All heavy atoms as an XYZ file, in Angstrom:
834
protein
N      -5.040    -46.754      5.907
C      -3.629    -46.313      5.541
C      -2.778    -46.407      6.756
O      -3.199    -45.946      7.938
C      -3.632    -44.868      5.031
C      -4.412    -44.639      3.591
S      -3.670    -45.582      2.347
C      -2.138    -44.753      2.234
N      -1.440    -46.617      6.550
C      -0.677    -46.581      7.745
C      -0.520    -45.151      8.310
O      -0.508    -44.947      9.560
C       0.812    -46.993      7.345
C       0.417    -47.785      6.024
C      -0.856    -47.143      5.517
N      -0.520    -44.246      7.485
C      -0.320    -42.806      7.799
C      -0.972    -41.895      6.734
O      -0.652    -42.159      5.574
C       1.044    -42.353      8.192
C       1.142    -40.925      8.548
C       2.702    -40.569      8.926
O       3.568    -41.294      8.579
O       2.796    -39.597      9.564
N      -1.597    -40.900      7.099
C      -2.190    -39.937      6.123
C      -1.487    -38.607      6.260
O      -1.567    -37.981      7.325
C      -3.783    -39.777      6.376
C      -4.439    -41.123      6.190
C      -4.369    -38.767      5.312
C      -5.962    -41.128      6.552
N      -0.948    -38.167      5.172
C      -0.376    -36.902      5.013
C      -0.990    -36.129      3.917
O      -1.728    -36.700      3.154
C       1.221    -37.085      4.704
O       1.291    -37.799      3.403
C       1.940    -37.886      5.781
N      -0.567    -34.906      3.705
C      -1.198    -34.063      2.525
C      -0.858    -34.673      1.284
O      -1.739    -34.852      0.395
C      -0.772    -32.615      2.707
C      -1.104    -31.800      1.383
C      -1.291    -31.998      3.920
N       0.300    -35.109      0.988
C       0.687    -35.684     -0.311
C      -0.087    -36.966     -0.523
O      -0.647    -37.243     -1.636
C       2.161    -35.968     -0.336
C       2.718    -35.072      0.723
C       1.652    -34.856      1.767
N      -0.403    -37.822      0.551
C      -1.200    -39.023      0.404
C      -2.659    -38.728      0.026
O      -3.136    -39.276     -0.905
C      -1.064    -39.823      1.669
C      -2.084    -40.993      1.700
C       0.288    -40.453      1.828
N      -3.238    -37.857      0.824
C      -4.698    -37.512      0.545
C      -4.865    -36.778     -0.892
O      -5.742    -37.024     -1.604
C      -5.303    -36.739      1.616
C      -6.840    -36.645      1.494
C      -4.846    -35.339      1.957
C      -7.748    -37.892      1.676
N      -3.831    -35.904     -1.157
C      -3.859    -35.270     -2.418
C      -3.838    -36.161     -3.588
O      -4.567    -36.157     -4.600
C      -2.830    -34.160     -2.450
C      -2.859    -33.287     -3.715
O      -3.893    -33.179     -4.250
O      -1.824    -32.655     -4.100
N      -2.805    -36.985     -3.625
C      -2.656    -38.079     -4.619
C      -3.832    -38.953     -4.820
O      -4.333    -39.198     -5.875
C      -1.290    -38.849     -4.438
O      -0.261    -37.912     -4.342
C      -1.165    -39.915     -5.442
N      -4.241    -39.473     -3.677
C      -5.408    -40.326     -3.628
C      -6.631    -39.664     -4.213
O      -7.347    -40.181     -4.947
C      -5.710    -40.959     -2.283
C      -6.839    -41.887     -2.171
C      -6.744    -43.103     -2.692
C      -8.160    -41.516     -1.584
C      -7.762    -44.093     -2.718
C      -9.138    -42.592     -1.467
C      -8.855    -43.705     -1.950
N      -7.023    -38.428     -3.852
C      -8.059    -37.757     -4.331
C      -7.978    -37.503     -5.860
O      -8.829    -37.692     -6.656
C      -8.135    -36.209     -3.727
O      -8.406    -36.480     -2.315
C      -9.304    -35.447     -4.294
N      -6.761    -37.151     -6.386
C      -6.513    -37.079     -7.829
C      -6.752    -38.413     -8.543
O      -7.448    -38.415     -9.606
C      -5.083    -36.554     -8.071
O      -4.926    -35.329     -7.483
C      -4.781    -36.506     -9.542
N      -6.321    -39.589     -7.859
C      -6.534    -40.833     -8.605
C      -8.031    -41.217     -8.583
O      -8.552    -41.779     -9.472
C      -5.745    -41.876     -7.770
C      -4.256    -41.764     -7.955
C      -3.436    -42.598     -7.118
O      -3.977    -43.102     -5.988
N      -2.160    -42.933     -7.313
N      -8.860    -40.875     -7.489
C     -10.269    -41.184     -7.372
C     -11.007    -40.430     -8.454
O     -11.842    -40.940     -9.184
C     -10.735    -40.904     -5.994
C     -12.363    -41.047     -6.003
C     -10.056    -41.997     -5.006
N     -10.664    -39.139     -8.582
C     -11.292    -38.322     -9.596
C     -11.030    -38.856    -10.927
O     -12.036    -38.847    -11.844
C     -10.898    -36.808     -9.482
C     -11.596    -35.956     -8.478
C     -10.947    -34.620     -8.386
C     -13.087    -35.786     -8.924
N      -9.837    -39.174    -11.342
C      -9.546    -39.797    -12.621
C     -10.296    -41.037    -12.883
O     -10.794    -41.226    -13.931
C      -8.013    -39.971    -12.663
N     -10.387    -41.959    -11.858
C     -11.076    -43.107    -12.093
C     -12.471    -42.942    -12.224
O     -13.220    -43.564    -13.140
C     -10.835    -43.970    -10.775
C     -11.596    -45.290    -10.885
C     -11.045    -46.447    -11.478
C     -12.874    -45.472    -10.305
C     -11.794    -47.700    -11.564
C     -13.660    -46.565    -10.432
C     -12.988    -47.748    -10.984
O     -13.775    -48.920    -11.013
N     -13.125    -41.974    -11.434
C     -14.544    -41.747    -11.578
C     -14.866    -41.213    -12.998
O     -15.773    -41.546    -13.649
C     -15.052    -40.847    -10.603
N     -14.091    -40.214    -13.366
C     -14.271    -39.675    -14.765
C     -14.077    -40.717    -15.842
O     -14.987    -40.765    -16.706
C     -13.252    -38.486    -14.998
C     -13.434    -37.760    -16.312
C     -12.329    -36.718    -16.358
C     -12.410    -36.041    -17.754
N     -11.392    -35.009    -17.838
N     -13.068    -41.453    -15.779
C     -12.966    -42.500    -16.895
C     -14.035    -43.509    -16.847
O     -14.307    -44.168    -17.953
C     -11.605    -43.319    -16.583
C     -11.194    -44.277    -17.505
C      -9.885    -44.934    -17.236
C      -9.556    -46.088    -18.231
N      -8.326    -46.876    -17.718
N     -14.588    -43.903    -15.786
C     -15.622    -45.061    -15.717
C     -17.007    -44.611    -15.505
O     -17.826    -45.456    -15.341
C     -15.139    -45.947    -14.440
C     -13.848    -46.691    -14.759
O     -13.809    -47.601    -15.463
N     -12.804    -46.211    -14.190
N     -17.377    -43.335    -15.694
C     -18.723    -42.904    -15.428
C     -19.577    -43.317    -16.445
O     -20.879    -43.461    -16.209
C     -18.807    -41.324    -15.183
C     -18.676    -40.621    -16.454
C     -19.044    -39.107    -16.183
C     -19.919    -38.563    -17.192
N     -20.846    -39.297    -17.927
N     -19.269    -43.572    -17.644
C     -20.313    -43.934    -18.733
C     -21.202    -42.688    -19.138
O     -21.033    -41.704    -18.614
N     -21.983    -42.902    -20.263
C     -22.775    -41.850    -20.740
C     -22.034    -40.841    -21.422
O     -20.956    -41.080    -21.885
N     -22.600    -39.488    -21.529
C     -21.996    -38.459    -22.143
C     -20.650    -38.150    -21.421
O     -20.495    -38.358    -20.276
C     -22.845    -37.347    -22.089
C     -24.173    -37.436    -23.125
C     -25.088    -36.222    -22.763
C     -23.803    -37.442    -24.457
N     -19.757    -37.479    -22.337
C     -18.548    -37.082    -21.625
C     -18.845    -35.881    -20.412
O     -19.826    -35.253    -20.573
C     -17.686    -36.408    -22.672
C     -18.257    -36.988    -23.984
C     -19.718    -37.289    -23.634
N     -17.851    -35.861    -19.510
C     -18.105    -34.858    -18.369
C     -18.178    -33.502    -19.061
O     -17.441    -33.240    -20.008
C     -17.093    -34.862    -17.321
C     -17.085    -36.175    -16.536
C     -15.737    -34.755    -17.839
N     -19.110    -32.649    -18.471
C     -19.156    -31.307    -19.068
C     -20.236    -31.113    -19.976
O     -20.721    -30.101    -20.279
N     -20.762    -32.191    -20.629
C     -21.900    -32.122    -21.472
C     -23.045    -32.485    -20.707
O     -23.868    -33.510    -20.973
C     -21.639    -33.119    -22.649
C     -20.385    -32.828    -23.522
S     -20.310    -33.765    -25.023
C     -21.557    -32.976    -26.063
N     -23.463    -31.620    -19.842
C     -24.600    -31.780    -18.849
C     -24.390    -32.976    -18.047
O     -25.482    -33.584    -17.526
C     -25.935    -31.870    -19.704
C     -26.190    -30.507    -20.320
C     -27.586    -30.531    -21.034
O     -28.332    -31.529    -21.012
N     -27.891    -29.469    -21.569
N     -23.220    -33.390    -17.830
C     -23.013    -34.604    -16.979
C     -21.681    -34.190    -16.150
O     -20.817    -33.334    -16.529
C     -22.710    -35.857    -17.631
O     -21.568    -35.784    -18.421
C     -23.946    -36.235    -18.574
N     -21.483    -34.922    -15.093
C     -20.233    -34.670    -14.324
C     -20.112    -35.875    -13.257
O     -20.896    -36.765    -13.333
N     -19.139    -35.778    -12.429
C     -18.982    -36.757    -11.342
C     -18.687    -36.112    -10.076
O     -18.184    -34.907    -10.045
C     -17.795    -37.747    -11.699
C     -18.171    -38.593    -12.860
C     -16.417    -37.036    -11.866
N     -19.071    -36.680     -8.975
C     -18.675    -36.307     -7.684
C     -18.438    -37.458     -6.909
O     -18.877    -38.552     -7.013
C     -19.972    -35.537     -7.045
N     -17.321    -37.356     -5.989
C     -16.978    -38.521     -5.184
C     -16.467    -37.963     -3.810
O     -16.161    -36.825     -3.549
C     -15.899    -39.183     -6.027
S     -14.482    -38.366     -6.445
N     -16.339    -39.038     -2.957
C     -15.935    -38.838     -1.641
C     -14.650    -39.695     -1.448
O     -14.892    -40.843     -0.882
C     -17.015    -39.122     -0.551
C     -18.134    -38.208     -0.576
C     -19.312    -38.415     -1.397
C     -18.112    -37.078      0.333
C     -20.313    -37.596     -1.400
C     -19.229    -36.156      0.270
C     -20.281    -36.442     -0.499
N     -13.470    -39.347     -1.813
C     -12.361    -40.125     -1.566
C     -12.096    -40.315      0.008
O     -12.024    -39.367      0.595
C     -11.218    -39.465     -2.188
C     -11.748    -38.429     -3.075
C     -13.152    -38.160     -2.558
N     -12.059    -41.599      0.484
C     -12.061    -41.829      1.853
C     -10.853    -42.687      2.218
O     -10.515    -43.510      1.717
C     -13.190    -42.755      2.136
C     -13.352    -43.391      3.698
C     -13.559    -42.186      4.687
C     -14.451    -44.354      3.788
N     -10.016    -41.987      3.283
C      -8.875    -42.619      3.879
C      -9.148    -42.708      5.308
O      -9.531    -41.760      6.007
C      -7.654    -41.864      3.481
C      -7.188    -41.936      2.081
C      -5.979    -40.964      1.970
C      -6.865    -43.302      1.667
N      -8.782    -43.789      5.899
C      -8.873    -44.073      7.364
C      -7.488    -44.457      7.932
O      -6.903    -45.340      7.371
C      -9.818    -45.356      7.591
C     -10.032    -45.667      9.083
C     -11.286    -44.956      6.909
N      -7.204    -43.998      9.114
C      -5.924    -44.283      9.748
C      -5.974    -43.856     11.227
O      -6.870    -43.100     11.700
C      -4.812    -43.452      9.100
O      -3.527    -43.841      9.642
N      -5.147    -44.480     11.978
C      -4.850    -44.061     13.383
C      -3.747    -43.118     13.386
O      -3.436    -42.593     14.571
C      -4.658    -45.291     14.335
C      -3.489    -46.056     14.024
O      -2.791    -45.867     12.965
O      -3.145    -47.067     14.608
N      -3.165    -42.752     12.407
C      -1.914    -41.760     12.216
C      -2.221    -40.763     11.207
O      -2.149    -41.085      9.986
C      -0.617    -42.511     11.987
C      -0.223    -43.414     13.244
C       1.102    -44.018     13.005
N       2.204    -43.211     12.346
C       3.056    -43.569     11.543
N       3.160    -44.821     11.144
N       3.940    -42.758     11.158
N      -2.612    -39.598     11.643
C      -2.958    -38.583     10.685
C      -2.192    -37.219     10.971
O      -2.379    -36.683     12.019
C      -4.491    -38.220     10.637
C      -5.235    -39.585     10.313
C      -4.877    -37.052      9.813
C      -6.664    -39.436     10.524
N      -1.604    -36.864      9.990
C      -0.943    -35.432     10.147
C      -2.099    -34.380     10.272
O      -2.949    -34.385      9.329
C      -0.051    -35.193      8.851
C       0.631    -33.827      8.798
O       0.305    -32.910      9.718
O       1.498    -33.645      7.935
N      -2.069    -33.559     11.193
C      -3.100    -32.476     11.295
C      -3.127    -31.612      9.957
O      -4.330    -31.147      9.660
C      -2.516    -31.646     12.431
C      -1.745    -32.524     13.255
C      -1.032    -33.381     12.354
N      -2.091    -31.464      9.258
C      -2.163    -30.741      8.067
C      -2.994    -31.388      6.994
O      -3.738    -30.814      6.247
C      -0.773    -30.405      7.560
N      -3.023    -32.835      6.992
C      -3.839    -33.537      6.165
C      -5.309    -33.402      6.431
O      -6.256    -33.378      5.518
C      -3.545    -34.996      6.107
N      -5.591    -33.425      7.721
C      -7.054    -33.352      8.206
C      -7.427    -31.925      7.709
O      -8.692    -31.779      7.154
C      -7.098    -33.442      9.699
C      -8.676    -33.375     10.218
S      -9.624    -34.692      9.573
C      -9.136    -36.008     10.668
N      -6.718    -30.815      7.922
C      -7.057    -29.369      7.550
C      -7.296    -29.279      6.039
O      -8.168    -28.634      5.723
C      -6.006    -28.433      8.065
N      -6.489    -30.087      5.240
C      -6.505    -30.116      3.913
C      -7.826    -30.679      3.412
O      -8.466    -30.070      2.533
C      -5.255    -30.831      3.228
C      -5.208    -30.838      1.765
C      -4.525    -29.970      1.022
C      -5.771    -31.676      0.768
N      -4.538    -30.153     -0.268
C      -5.413    -31.296     -0.421
C      -6.638    -32.658      0.993
C      -5.805    -31.864     -1.639
C      -7.065    -33.285     -0.221
C      -6.662    -32.952     -1.481
N      -8.299    -31.661      3.932
C      -9.569    -32.307      3.594
C     -10.752    -31.453      3.977
O     -11.660    -31.404      3.222
C      -9.681    -33.651      4.342
N     -10.586    -30.740      5.213
C     -11.709    -29.914      5.571
C     -11.724    -28.479      4.872
O     -12.830    -27.797      5.010
C     -11.576    -29.655      7.083
C     -11.800    -30.947      7.964
C     -11.706    -30.827      9.360
O     -10.749    -29.993      9.751
O     -12.252    -31.489     10.084
N     -10.635    -28.165      4.338
C     -10.494    -26.822      3.767
C     -11.444    -26.392      2.653
O     -12.037    -25.365      2.549
C      -9.082    -26.659      3.294
C      -8.842    -25.276      2.620
C      -7.433    -25.319      2.021
O      -6.843    -26.220      1.512
O      -6.808    -24.135      1.921
N     -11.569    -27.306      1.721
C     -12.475    -26.965      0.534
C     -12.843    -28.252     -0.304
O     -12.131    -29.243     -0.116
C     -11.696    -25.920     -0.463
C     -10.448    -26.362     -1.104
C      -9.822    -25.237     -1.856
C      -8.512    -25.788     -2.419
N      -7.852    -24.796     -3.346
N     -13.573    -28.123     -1.132
C     -13.954    -29.059     -2.217
C     -12.974    -29.060     -3.293
O     -12.553    -27.931     -3.662
C     -15.364    -28.725     -2.826
C     -15.838    -29.746     -4.023
C     -17.219    -29.399     -4.274
O     -18.178    -29.674     -3.671
N     -17.380    -28.775     -5.510
N     -12.519    -30.207     -3.832
C     -11.547    -30.252     -4.892
C     -12.150    -30.476     -6.235
O     -12.858    -31.252     -6.335
C     -10.453    -31.411     -4.530
C      -9.807    -31.374     -3.037
C      -9.108    -30.050     -2.878
N      -8.976    -29.873     -1.405
C      -8.032    -29.127     -0.932
N      -7.237    -28.418     -1.776
N      -7.855    -29.064      0.442
N     -11.941    -29.524     -7.057
C     -12.626    -29.440     -8.392
C     -11.612    -29.715     -9.520
O     -10.451    -29.249     -9.491
C     -13.288    -28.161     -8.623
C     -14.226    -27.872     -7.556
O     -14.907    -28.768     -6.982
N     -14.422    -26.566     -7.234
N     -12.154    -30.283    -10.539
C     -11.570    -30.495    -11.833
C     -12.692    -30.136    -12.708
O     -13.923    -30.103    -12.311
C     -11.066    -31.716    -12.224
C      -9.942    -32.399    -11.287
C      -8.577    -31.708    -11.390
N      -7.614    -32.317    -10.604
C      -7.304    -31.936     -9.392
N      -7.923    -30.938     -8.883
N      -6.298    -32.431     -8.747
N     -12.536    -29.869    -14.021
C     -13.693    -29.683    -14.981
C     -14.740    -30.728    -14.849
O     -14.589    -31.911    -15.145
C     -13.189    -29.612    -16.420
C     -14.202    -29.322    -17.331
C     -14.716    -28.040    -17.424
C     -14.653    -30.253    -18.234
C     -15.845    -27.825    -18.266
C     -15.728    -30.052    -19.095
C     -16.250    -28.843    -19.142
N     -15.956    -30.211    -14.380
C     -17.173    -31.169    -14.235
C     -16.921    -32.307    -13.365
O     -17.614    -33.235    -13.402
C     -17.634    -31.580    -15.627
N     -15.992    -32.226    -12.402
C     -15.577    -33.214    -11.415
C     -15.319    -32.641    -10.092
O     -14.554    -31.741    -10.002
C     -14.393    -34.117    -11.818
S     -14.504    -34.918    -13.475
N     -16.037    -33.251     -9.115
C     -15.989    -32.640     -7.725
C     -15.633    -33.796     -6.759
O     -16.129    -34.895     -6.844
C     -17.338    -31.995     -7.287
C     -17.821    -30.979     -8.209
C     -18.990    -31.272     -9.092
C     -17.253    -29.771     -8.413
C     -19.455    -30.495     -9.939
C     -17.772    -28.917     -9.428
C     -18.933    -29.312    -10.090
N     -14.663    -33.418     -5.824
C     -14.400    -34.353     -4.744
C     -14.292    -33.749     -3.382
O     -13.893    -32.595     -3.334
C     -12.789    -34.965     -5.093
N     -14.907    -34.385     -2.451
C     -14.876    -33.975     -1.088
C     -13.958    -35.107     -0.270
O     -14.728    -36.053      0.231
C     -16.287    -33.731     -0.520
C     -16.913    -32.558     -1.209
C     -18.218    -32.200     -0.604
N     -18.795    -31.120     -1.148
C     -19.417    -30.101     -0.422
N     -19.598    -30.289      0.730
N     -19.708    -28.925     -1.126
N     -12.746    -34.854     -0.254
C     -11.986    -35.969      0.529
C     -12.541    -36.120      1.969
O     -12.788    -35.145      2.629
C     -10.592    -35.467      0.396
C     -10.638    -34.409     -0.709
C     -11.957    -33.863     -0.803
N     -12.370    -37.307      2.418
C     -12.899    -37.630      3.767
C     -11.636    -38.244      4.454
O     -11.172    -39.251      3.999
C     -14.061    -38.561      3.714
C     -14.558    -38.857      5.278
C     -15.169    -37.909      3.018
N     -11.273    -37.820      5.677
C     -10.339    -38.468      6.448
C     -10.740    -38.772      7.796
O     -11.624    -38.047      8.455
C      -9.152    -37.459      6.726
C      -8.080    -38.001      7.723
C      -8.394    -37.018      5.541
N     -10.764    -40.141      8.253
C     -11.272    -40.655      9.415
C     -10.170    -40.964     10.369
O      -9.242    -41.791      9.910
C     -12.157    -41.945      9.094
C     -12.617    -42.382     10.500
C     -13.368    -41.614      8.178
N     -10.147    -40.322     11.562
C      -9.170    -40.584     12.548
C      -9.770    -41.548     13.454
O     -10.631    -41.195     14.189
C      -8.879    -39.255     13.196
C      -7.816    -39.324     14.403
O      -7.649    -40.440     14.857
O      -7.319    -38.282     14.605
N      -9.268    -42.775     13.500
C      -9.852    -43.910     14.317
C      -9.530    -43.721     15.839
O     -10.170    -44.207     16.737
C      -9.340    -45.326     13.877
O      -7.942    -45.262     13.933
C      -9.767    -45.581     12.423
N      -8.479    -42.959     16.183
C      -8.130    -42.635     17.569
C      -9.095    -41.686     18.173
O      -9.586    -42.096     19.208
C      -6.707    -42.212     17.645
C      -6.384    -41.771     19.046
C      -5.722    -43.322     17.109
N      -9.270    -40.618     17.556
C     -10.266    -39.588     17.944
C     -11.753    -39.891     17.713
O     -12.554    -39.178     18.195
C      -9.761    -38.229     17.428
C      -8.447    -37.700     17.981
C      -8.105    -36.468     17.454
N      -9.159    -35.494     17.068
C      -9.032    -34.667     16.187
N      -7.982    -34.522     15.283
N     -10.062    -33.825     15.958
N     -12.043    -40.721     16.698
C     -13.442    -40.954     16.224
C     -13.896    -39.718     15.637
O     -14.991    -39.350     15.728
N     -12.971    -39.088     14.830
C     -13.255    -37.898     14.166
C     -13.283    -38.093     12.634
O     -12.499    -38.736     12.016
C     -12.160    -36.784     14.479
C     -12.394    -35.515     13.996
C     -13.224    -34.511     14.536
C     -11.811    -35.129     12.716
C     -13.392    -33.340     14.165
C     -11.990    -33.790     12.211
C     -12.837    -32.874     12.802
O     -13.040    -31.667     12.321
N     -14.271    -37.464     11.990
C     -14.451    -37.437     10.525
C     -14.301    -36.142     10.085
O     -15.131    -35.267     10.349
C     -15.827    -38.059     10.095
C     -15.970    -38.195      8.596
C     -16.042    -39.515     10.729
N     -13.212    -35.866      9.284
C     -12.941    -34.629      8.674
C     -13.138    -34.538      7.267
O     -12.845    -35.392      6.442
N     -14.038    -33.592      6.771
C     -14.323    -33.363      5.329
C     -14.889    -32.010      5.170
O     -15.387    -31.337      6.149
C     -15.326    -34.414      4.733
C     -16.656    -34.236      5.455
S     -17.912    -35.524      4.640
C     -18.251    -34.798      3.153
N     -14.814    -31.470      3.869
C     -15.507    -30.191      3.731
C     -16.943    -30.212      3.583
O     -17.507    -31.111      3.125
C     -14.911    -29.650      2.353
C     -15.607    -28.321      1.842
C     -15.132    -27.142      2.575
C     -16.470    -28.277      0.829
C     -15.736    -25.921      2.287
C     -17.096    -26.962      0.503
C     -16.653    -25.840      1.292
O     -17.183    -24.610      0.978
N     -17.642    -29.409      4.454
C     -18.983    -29.501      4.489
C     -19.748    -28.269      4.138
O     -21.044    -28.002      4.488
C     -19.446    -29.781      5.998
C     -18.821    -31.040      6.439
C     -18.982    -31.375      8.042
N     -18.200    -32.491      8.503
C     -18.666    -33.714      8.527
N     -19.844    -33.974      7.913
N     -17.876    -34.595      8.874
N     -19.011    -27.467      3.382
C     -19.620    -26.049      2.924
C     -20.151    -26.164      1.542
O     -20.277    -27.000      0.878
N     -20.383    -24.757      1.068
C     -20.886    -24.604     -0.182
C     -19.849    -23.680     -1.059
O     -19.730    -22.615     -0.706
C     -22.216    -23.725     -0.045
C     -23.235    -24.503      0.409
C     -24.639    -23.733      0.351
C     -25.766    -24.632      0.989
N     -27.067    -23.980      0.887
N     -19.125    -24.414     -1.931
C     -18.112    -23.764     -2.666
C     -18.767    -22.727     -3.743
O     -19.943    -22.918     -4.053
C     -17.291    -24.735     -3.290
C     -18.381    -25.852     -3.517
C     -19.321    -25.748     -2.367
N     -17.948    -21.933     -4.209
C     -18.328    -20.946     -5.267
C     -18.592    -21.729     -6.737
O     -19.580    -21.623     -7.285
C     -17.337    -19.878     -5.525
N     -17.613    -22.727     -6.987
C     -17.697    -23.433     -8.206
C     -18.382    -24.730     -7.744
O     -17.946    -25.473     -6.883
C     -16.299    -23.714     -8.805
C     -16.342    -24.722     -9.922
C     -15.581    -22.410     -9.164
N     -19.432    -25.084     -8.393
C     -20.264    -26.211     -8.132
C     -21.266    -26.089     -6.969
O     -21.857    -26.978     -6.430
N     -21.610    -24.759     -6.811
C     -22.525    -24.337     -5.696
C     -23.909    -24.960     -5.922
O     -24.585    -25.451     -4.903
C     -22.660    -22.971     -5.643
C     -23.379    -22.499     -4.353
C     -23.203    -20.912     -4.283
N     -23.789    -20.278     -2.941
C     -23.242    -20.393     -1.821
N     -21.892    -20.822     -1.792
N     -23.833    -19.896     -0.794
N     -24.417    -25.239     -7.156
C     -25.562    -25.786     -7.373
C     -25.654    -27.244     -6.913
O     -26.798    -27.660     -6.510
C     -25.995    -25.726     -8.959
C     -25.120    -26.622     -9.759
C     -27.520    -26.015     -9.089
N     -24.623    -27.872     -6.725
C     -24.621    -29.379     -6.350
C     -24.254    -29.424     -4.797
O     -24.328    -30.499     -4.283
C     -23.728    -30.204     -7.114
C     -23.868    -30.170     -8.609
C     -23.126    -29.281     -9.375
C     -24.975    -30.815     -9.071
C     -23.339    -29.325    -10.774
C     -25.218    -30.720    -10.476
C     -24.325    -30.027    -11.272
O     -24.609    -29.963    -12.586
N     -23.967    -28.419     -4.188
C     -23.495    -28.346     -2.793
C     -24.476    -28.951     -1.809
O     -24.150    -29.753     -1.092
C     -23.157    -26.885     -2.369
N     -25.716    -28.544     -1.864
C     -26.709    -29.164     -1.091
C     -26.724    -30.743     -1.138
O     -26.925    -31.363     -0.148
N     -26.656    -31.217     -2.383
C     -26.805    -32.565     -2.534
C     -25.466    -33.245     -1.908
O     -25.621    -34.325     -1.110
C     -26.836    -32.985     -4.095
C     -26.825    -34.325     -4.389
N     -27.844    -35.205     -4.077
C     -25.774    -35.093     -4.880
C     -27.670    -36.416     -4.492
N     -26.354    -36.440     -4.908
N     -24.363    -32.649     -2.216
C     -23.135    -33.251     -1.519
C     -23.007    -33.210     -0.055
O     -22.518    -34.110      0.638
C     -21.863    -32.634     -2.276
C     -21.760    -32.941     -3.807
C     -20.523    -32.205     -4.304
C     -21.736    -34.340     -4.099
N     -23.543    -32.180      0.505
C     -23.626    -31.870      1.942
C     -24.590    -33.008      2.549
O     -24.195    -33.650      3.440
C     -24.143    -30.598      2.357
C     -22.929    -29.536      2.003
C     -24.556    -30.466      3.940
C     -23.554    -28.096      1.987
N     -25.720    -33.176      1.894
C     -26.642    -34.208      2.338
C     -26.028    -35.694      2.358
O     -26.133    -36.402      3.286
C     -27.955    -34.170      1.464
C     -28.841    -35.337      1.961
C     -29.741    -36.061      0.924
O     -29.915    -35.337     -0.189
O     -29.928    -37.125      1.122
N     -25.445    -35.977      1.120
C     -24.747    -37.261      1.108
C     -23.510    -37.489      2.037
O     -23.463    -38.535      2.583
C     -24.173    -37.485     -0.425
C     -25.249    -37.587     -1.442
C     -26.158    -38.698     -1.231
C     -27.255    -38.700     -2.340
N     -28.183    -39.699     -1.936
N     -22.825    -36.394      2.246
C     -21.645    -36.555      3.231
C     -22.258    -36.740      4.651
O     -21.656    -37.532      5.341
N     -23.345    -35.968      5.069
C     -23.914    -36.220      6.396
C     -24.586    -37.696      6.465
O     -24.373    -38.387      7.459
C     -25.037    -35.292      6.501
N     -25.021    -38.160      5.322
C     -25.733    -39.576      5.452
C     -24.710    -40.667      5.507
O     -24.860    -41.611      6.279
C     -26.460    -39.693      4.143
C     -27.170    -41.149      4.121
C     -28.080    -41.250      2.933
N     -29.128    -40.418      2.995
C     -29.975    -40.277      1.894
N     -29.797    -40.982      0.852
N     -30.944    -39.406      1.865
N     -23.581    -40.516      4.739
C     -22.582    -41.545      4.561
C     -21.473    -41.510      5.680
O     -20.867    -42.563      6.045
C     -21.924    -41.607      3.272
C     -22.926    -41.801      2.130
C     -22.889    -41.047      1.036
C     -23.894    -42.782      2.208
C     -23.843    -41.374      0.004
C     -24.880    -42.992      1.347
C     -24.814    -42.280      0.055
O     -25.765    -42.480     -0.930
N     -21.249    -40.355      6.154
C     -20.107    -40.113      7.111
C     -20.639    -39.371      8.359
O     -21.278    -38.332      8.186
C     -19.022    -39.376      6.461
C     -18.643    -39.832      5.049
C     -18.942    -39.244      3.983
C     -17.863    -41.123      5.065
C     -18.591    -39.774      2.739
C     -17.498    -41.644      3.774
C     -17.789    -40.980      2.690
N     -20.524    -39.917      9.531
C     -21.068    -39.427     10.729
C     -20.448    -37.967     10.835
O     -19.365    -37.568     10.453
C     -20.619    -40.262     11.947
C     -21.143    -41.559     11.947
C     -22.691    -41.516     12.140
O     -23.317    -40.772     12.919
N     -23.372    -42.289     11.293
N     -21.190    -37.102     11.497
C     -20.846    -35.658     11.812
C     -19.552    -35.708     12.602
O     -19.170    -36.652     13.184
C     -22.059    -35.184     12.562
C     -23.208    -35.934     12.286
C     -22.715    -37.297     12.054
N     -18.912    -34.568     12.583
C     -17.572    -34.363     13.171
C     -17.851    -34.630     14.705
O     -18.826    -34.287     15.307
C     -17.203    -32.955     13.068
C     -16.963    -32.503     11.650
C     -16.657    -31.066     11.616
O     -15.735    -30.644     12.271
N     -17.233    -30.439     10.701
N     -16.785    -35.101     15.371
C     -16.869    -35.362     16.823
C     -15.472    -34.948     17.249
O     -14.518    -34.596     16.523
C     -16.788    -36.769     17.186
C     -18.264    -37.423     16.726
C     -18.351    -38.840     17.037
O     -17.311    -39.471     17.729
N     -19.406    -39.444     16.831
N     -15.232    -34.640     18.531
C     -14.242    -34.260     19.299
C     -13.003    -33.733     18.865
O     -12.144    -33.461     19.217
């Protein structure tokens, strides 16, 4: 992305969740199924508020979870929520493991 701001990452996260929900197959979400995704945006121009937004919390919709990821190519920093939320806590360990596997730990 040319520049990542809060509206950009928020809109992209909403779009990714909608796409994942629409294309998941099987039973409808909430009927013992759901979706989880890591919407990823990369840029060399990142509003600090956008990075803070990505790291703040997991974004939830009914039976849909997103952990937005922002990669700052200048600093070599990967920002995302790495905690255990109250809603969706049962899946938190799995999402933390996937986030660590797919996206390098935070740096500098």
